[in-house]
C-alpha positions as CSV (number, residue, x, y, z in Angstrom):
1,M,38.5,-4.2,19.0
2,I,35.7,-2.7,16.8
3,S,33.0,-5.0,18.3
4,Q,34.2,-4.1,21.8
5,E,33.9,-0.4,21.1
6,I,30.5,-0.8,19.6
7,G,29.4,-2.9,22.6
8,E,30.7,-0.3,25.1
9,S,28.9,2.5,23.1
10,S,25.7,0.6,23.0
11,S,25.9,-0.1,26.7
12,Q,26.3,3.5,27.5
13,I,23.4,4.5,25.3
14,G,21.2,1.8,26.7
15,A,22.0,2.9,30.3
16,Q,20.7,6.4,29.6
17,R,17.1,7.3,29.5
18,L,16.1,8.9,26.2
19,P,12.8,10.4,25.2
20,S,11.0,8.4,22.5
21,L,12.1,8.9,18.9
22,M,8.7,10.2,17.8
23,A,8.7,12.8,20.6
24,L,12.2,13.9,19.6
25,R,11.0,14.2,16.0
26,C,8.2,16.4,17.1
27,F,10.5,18.6,19.1
28,E,13.0,18.9,16.2
29,A,10.3,19.9,13.8
30,A,8.7,22.4,16.2
31,A,12.1,23.9,16.9
32,R,13.1,24.1,13.3
33,L,9.8,25.6,12.1
34,E,9.2,27.7,15.3
35,S,5.6,26.5,15.2
36,F,3.7,23.6,16.7
37,S,1.1,23.9,14.0
38,R,3.6,23.8,11.1
39,A,5.4,20.9,12.8
40,A,2.0,19.0,13.0
41,D,1.4,19.6,9.3
42,E,4.9,18.3,8.3
43,L,4.6,15.2,10.4
44,H,0.9,14.6,9.6
45,L,-0.1,14.9,13.2
46,T,-2.5,17.1,15.2
47,H,-1.4,20.2,17.0
48,G,-2.3,18.5,20.2
49,A,-0.2,15.5,19.5
50,V,2.9,17.6,18.8
51,S,2.3,19.7,22.0
52,R,2.0,16.5,24.1
53,A,5.1,15.0,22.5
54,V,7.2,18.2,23.3
55,R,5.8,18.2,26.8
56,S,6.9,14.6,27.3
57,V,10.4,15.5,26.3
58,E,10.5,18.4,28.7
59,E,9.2,16.2,31.5
60,E,11.7,13.5,30.7
61,L,14.6,16.0,30.8
62,G,13.3,18.0,33.7
63,A,13.5,21.4,32.0
64,P,11.4,23.6,29.6
65,L,12.8,23.8,26.1
66,F,10.8,26.6,24.5
67,E,9.7,30.2,25.2
68,R,6.2,30.9,24.0
69,R,5.5,34.4,22.7
70,N,2.7,35.6,20.4
71,R,1.6,32.1,19.3
72,R,5.2,31.3,18.3
73,V,7.8,29.2,20.1
74,F,11.5,30.0,20.5
75,L,14.2,27.7,21.8
76,N,15.7,28.6,25.2
77,D,19.3,27.7,26.1
78,H,18.3,24.1,27.0
79,G,16.3,23.8,23.8
80,R,19.2,24.9,21.6
81,V,21.6,22.4,23.1
82,L,19.0,19.6,22.6
83,F,18.1,20.8,19.1
84,E,21.7,20.7,17.8
85,G,22.1,17.1,18.9
86,V,18.7,15.9,17.8
87,H,18.8,17.6,14.4
88,A,22.3,16.2,13.7
89,G,21.2,12.7,14.9
90,L,18.0,12.7,12.7
91,A,20.0,13.9,9.7
92,Q,22.5,11.1,10.2
93,M,19.7,8.5,10.6
94,A,18.1,9.8,7.4
95,R,21.3,9.5,5.5
96,A,21.8,5.9,6.8
97,A,18.2,5.0,5.8
98,D,18.8,6.4,2.3
99,A,22.0,4.5,2.0
100,V,20.2,1.2,2.8
101,R,17.5,2.0,0.3
102,Q,20.1,2.6,-2.4
103,R,21.8,-0.6,-1.6
104,V,18.5,-2.5,-1.8
105,A,17.7,-0.7,-5.1
106,R,21.1,-1.8,-6.5
107,R,20.7,-5.4,-5.4
108,A,20.1,-7.8,-8.3
109,L,16.7,-9.4,-8.4
110,L,16.5,-13.2,-8.9
111,L,13.8,-14.2,-11.4
112,S,12.8,-17.8,-11.9
113,C,11.0,-18.6,-15.2
114,E,9.7,-21.8,-16.8
115,P,12.5,-23.0,-19.2
116,T,10.5,-22.9,-22.4
117,L,9.1,-19.5,-21.7
118,L,12.5,-18.3,-20.7
119,M,14.3,-19.5,-23.9
120,R,11.6,-18.9,-26.5
121,W,10.0,-15.7,-25.3
122,L,11.7,-13.8,-22.4
123,I,15.4,-14.0,-23.4
124,P,14.7,-12.7,-27.0
125,R,12.9,-9.7,-25.5
126,W,15.1,-9.1,-22.5
127,G,17.2,-6.5,-24.2
128,D,14.2,-4.3,-24.4
129,F,13.8,-4.4,-20.6
130,Q,17.5,-3.7,-20.1
131,A,17.3,-0.7,-22.4
132,L,14.2,0.6,-20.6
133,H,15.6,0.1,-17.1
134,P,19.4,0.1,-17.2
135,D,19.5,0.7,-13.5
136,I,17.8,-2.6,-12.6
137,T,19.8,-5.8,-12.6
138,V,17.9,-9.1,-12.9
139,H,19.4,-12.6,-12.8
140,L,17.4,-15.0,-14.9
141,V,17.1,-18.6,-13.7
142,A,15.3,-21.5,-15.4
143,G,12.9,-23.3,-13.1
144,G,9.4,-24.7,-12.8
145,G,6.9,-25.9,-10.2
146,A,7.0,-24.8,-6.6
147,V,9.2,-21.8,-5.7
148,D,11.7,-22.0,-2.8
149,W,11.3,-18.4,-1.5
150,G,13.7,-19.2,1.3
151,G,16.5,-19.8,-1.2
152,G,16.8,-16.1,-2.2
153,M,14.3,-16.1,-5.1
154,D,12.6,-12.7,-5.5
155,L,10.1,-13.4,-8.3
156,A,8.9,-16.3,-10.5
157,I,6.9,-16.7,-13.7
158,R,4.7,-19.8,-13.6
159,R,1.5,-21.1,-15.2
160,N,-1.2,-21.7,-12.7
161,D,-1.3,-25.4,-13.3
162,F,-0.3,-26.2,-9.7
163,D,-1.2,-25.0,-6.2
164,W,1.4,-22.4,-5.1
165,G,-0.3,-21.7,-1.7
166,R,-2.4,-18.9,-0.3
167,T,0.5,-16.9,1.0
168,T,2.1,-16.4,-2.4
169,Y,1.4,-13.1,-4.0
170,A,0.4,-13.5,-7.7
171,V,-0.3,-11.1,-10.5
172,P,-1.9,-12.6,-13.7
173,L,0.1,-11.8,-16.8
174,R,-1.6,-13.5,-19.7
175,G,-4.0,-16.4,-20.5
176,E,-2.5,-19.4,-22.3
177,Q,-3.6,-20.0,-25.9
178,I,-2.6,-23.3,-27.5
179,G,-2.9,-25.0,-30.9
180,P,-1.2,-27.6,-33.1
181,V,2.0,-26.4,-35.0
182,C,4.1,-28.0,-37.6
183,Q,6.9,-27.3,-40.1
184,P,5.4,-25.5,-43.2
185,Q,6.8,-28.1,-45.6
186,K,4.9,-30.8,-43.7
187,L,1.5,-29.1,-43.8
188,A,0.0,-31.4,-46.5
189,Q,1.4,-34.5,-44.9
190,F,0.1,-33.8,-41.4
191,F,-3.1,-31.9,-42.2
192,A,-6.0,-32.4,-44.7
193,Q,-7.8,-29.5,-46.3
194,G,-11.5,-29.7,-46.7
195,V,-13.7,-28.2,-49.4
196,D,-14.3,-25.2,-47.1
197,E,-10.5,-24.7,-47.1
198,R,-10.3,-25.5,-43.4
199,Y,-7.6,-27.8,-42.2
200,A,-8.0,-30.9,-40.1
201,L,-5.4,-33.0,-38.4
202,R,-4.8,-36.3,-40.2
203,P,-5.4,-39.4,-38.1
204,D,-1.9,-40.7,-38.9
205,A,0.0,-37.5,-38.2
206,P,2.7,-38.1,-35.6
207,L,2.0,-36.1,-32.5
208,L,4.9,-34.7,-30.4
209,Q,4.4,-34.8,-26.7
210,S,6.4,-34.0,-23.6
211,K,6.7,-35.3,-20.0
212,T,6.5,-31.7,-18.6
213,R,3.1,-31.1,-20.3
214,P,1.7,-34.5,-20.7
215,H,-1.9,-33.4,-21.0
216,A,-1.4,-30.6,-23.6
217,W,-3.2,-32.5,-26.4
218,V,-6.0,-33.5,-24.0
219,D,-6.4,-29.9,-22.9
220,W,-6.6,-28.7,-26.5
221,Q,-9.1,-31.3,-27.4
222,K,-11.4,-30.2,-24.6
223,N,-11.2,-26.6,-25.6
224,I,-11.6,-26.6,-29.4
225,S,-14.8,-25.0,-30.3
226,N,-16.5,-27.7,-32.5
227,G,-15.4,-30.7,-30.4
228,S,-15.2,-32.9,-33.5
229,Q,-11.5,-33.2,-33.8
230,P,-10.6,-36.9,-33.5
231,L,-8.3,-37.9,-30.7
232,A,-5.5,-38.9,-33.0
233,Y,-3.0,-39.2,-30.1
234,Q,-5.0,-42.2,-28.9
235,A,-5.5,-43.9,-32.2
236,Q,-1.9,-43.4,-33.4
237,A,0.0,-43.7,-30.1
238,A,2.6,-45.8,-31.8
239,S,3.7,-43.0,-34.2
240,N,3.8,-40.4,-31.4
241,L,7.1,-39.1,-30.0
242,I,7.5,-38.2,-26.3
243,F,10.2,-35.8,-25.2
244,E,11.6,-35.1,-21.8
245,H,10.9,-31.3,-22.0
246,F,8.3,-29.2,-23.7
247,Y,10.7,-27.1,-25.6
248,L,12.2,-30.2,-27.3
249,S,8.8,-31.0,-28.7
250,L,8.6,-27.6,-30.3
251,Q,12.1,-27.9,-31.7
252,A,11.1,-31.3,-33.1
253,A,8.1,-29.7,-34.8
254,S,10.4,-27.1,-36.4
255,A,12.5,-30.0,-37.7
256,G,9.5,-31.6,-39.3
257,L,9.2,-34.7,-37.0
258,G,5.6,-34.2,-36.3
259,V,2.9,-31.9,-34.9
260,A,3.4,-30.3,-31.5
261,M,1.0,-28.5,-29.2
262,G,2.3,-25.0,-29.3
263,P,1.4,-22.2,-26.9
264,Q,0.9,-19.0,-29.0
265,L,3.2,-17.0,-26.8
266,L,6.0,-19.5,-27.2
267,V,5.8,-20.0,-31.0
268,R,5.1,-16.4,-32.0
269,D,8.6,-15.8,-33.2
270,E,8.7,-19.0,-35.2
271,L,5.3,-18.3,-36.8
272,E,6.5,-14.8,-37.9
273,A,9.7,-16.2,-39.2
274,G,7.9,-18.9,-41.2
275,R,9.6,-21.8,-39.4
276,L,6.2,-23.0,-38.0
277,L,2.6,-23.0,-39.0
278,A,-0.6,-23.1,-36.9
279,P,-3.2,-24.4,-39.3
280,L,-6.0,-24.7,-36.7
281,G,-5.3,-21.5,-34.9
282,F,-5.2,-21.2,-31.1
283,V,-7.7,-21.6,-28.3
284,A,-7.6,-20.8,-24.6
285,D,-6.8,-23.8,-22.4
286,G,-8.0,-22.2,-19.1
287,S,-4.5,-21.6,-17.6
288,Q,-2.5,-18.4,-17.4
289,Y,0.9,-17.1,-16.7
290,C,1.4,-15.3,-13.4
291,L,4.2,-13.3,-11.7
292,L,4.7,-14.7,-8.2
293,A,6.4,-13.3,-5.1
294,S,6.5,-14.2,-1.5
295,A,4.8,-10.9,-0.7
296,A,3.4,-7.8,-2.4
297,W,6.0,-5.4,-3.7
298,A,6.1,-1.6,-3.2
299,P,4.7,0.8,-5.9
300,G,7.6,2.1,-8.0
301,S,9.9,-0.7,-7.0
302,A,12.1,-2.7,-9.4
303,Q,9.6,-5.6,-9.0
304,Q,6.7,-3.3,-10.0
305,K,8.6,-2.0,-13.1
306,L,9.4,-5.6,-14.2
307,C,5.8,-6.6,-13.7
308,D,4.5,-3.6,-15.7
309,W,7.0,-4.4,-18.5
310,L,5.9,-8.1,-18.6
311,L,2.2,-7.1,-18.7
312,Q,2.8,-4.7,-21.6
313,R,5.0,-7.1,-23.7
314,M,2.7,-10.1,-23.2
315,C,-0.3,-8.1,-24.2
316,E,1.5,-6.9,-27.3
317,D,2.5,-10.5,-28.2
C-alpha cells in the first residue's frame, strides 16, 4: 500500500513540468532577501545568473513573480504563492539532507589492521582515541594483504610491501624501523660484547622467523650501517625457529627462545616494560605503514580524525 502511494505521488510529480531546482533556489533567495544582489552573494553566483534564473521560472510558469521598485524586488500575489511552497520544500530537503549526514556520521567505521600491529600497538592505545572522539565508533578487524573494498571495509592499515593498486588512496603514517630483540636474561647467551662495549649477534644464536615476514632478517642485514654483521640465519639454520605468524616470533623472543626481528613500533611497550632488549638498536628497512581507503575522505570527517590521531601517536612512539 505504501509503495503504491509513493508510486502514484512520484508519477504525478513526474507528469508536471517544474522549473529547475537551481532556478527555484535563486527565486527563493531573491524573494526572502528582497534583493537579487544579496541572493547572488548567498548562493555564490553573479547578479546576472540569479536574474536569468528567476526569469526562467517566470517564463516556465507564464507569469511575473516580482514587482521591481527602487532597485528592490517585492513578491506579487503569484510570487507569494510560489515562495510559500518553494521555501517549505527547500527547508524540508535541507532537513532530510542533514538527517542523512547524521546517519552517516553515526555509522561505525570498519578498520582493517595487520594482526601484529593491531594486537601489540593499536589496541593498547585505542582507549585514547575513544576518549578523544567518543562520538566515533570504529570496528577493528585483523587482516593483511589486499583489501576487499567491496566487502564494506572503510579503512585499512598496511605496510607498503605489496602493490595495492593505483586507485587506492594512501596516507603514509610512519616508516618501519627494525632490529634484533631478545629476552634480557638471554642477552649474554645470544649476543657478544666487544671491547668497545658494542654488542654483536653470536653466530650460534637461534633466530626466530615467521612465514608472514620471511625476509625480515635479510632486510635488516641489507640495511645495517656497517654491513659486517654475519648472516647467522644462514650458518645456523638448523637452530632457527619458524613461526606461522610474526607476532608469535615476538612472543617467543619474550619467552627466551631466541632472537626475533622486532619492529620498533611493535616492541616499544615490551622494551619500556623490560620484557625485551634491542642490543643493536633499530634501522629503517625502507617500508612504511599507510592508512588506506578506496577514495579520499572529506576534511573533518571521522576518517580524517582517525588519520590525524594515528599520525600523532605513531610520531610520538
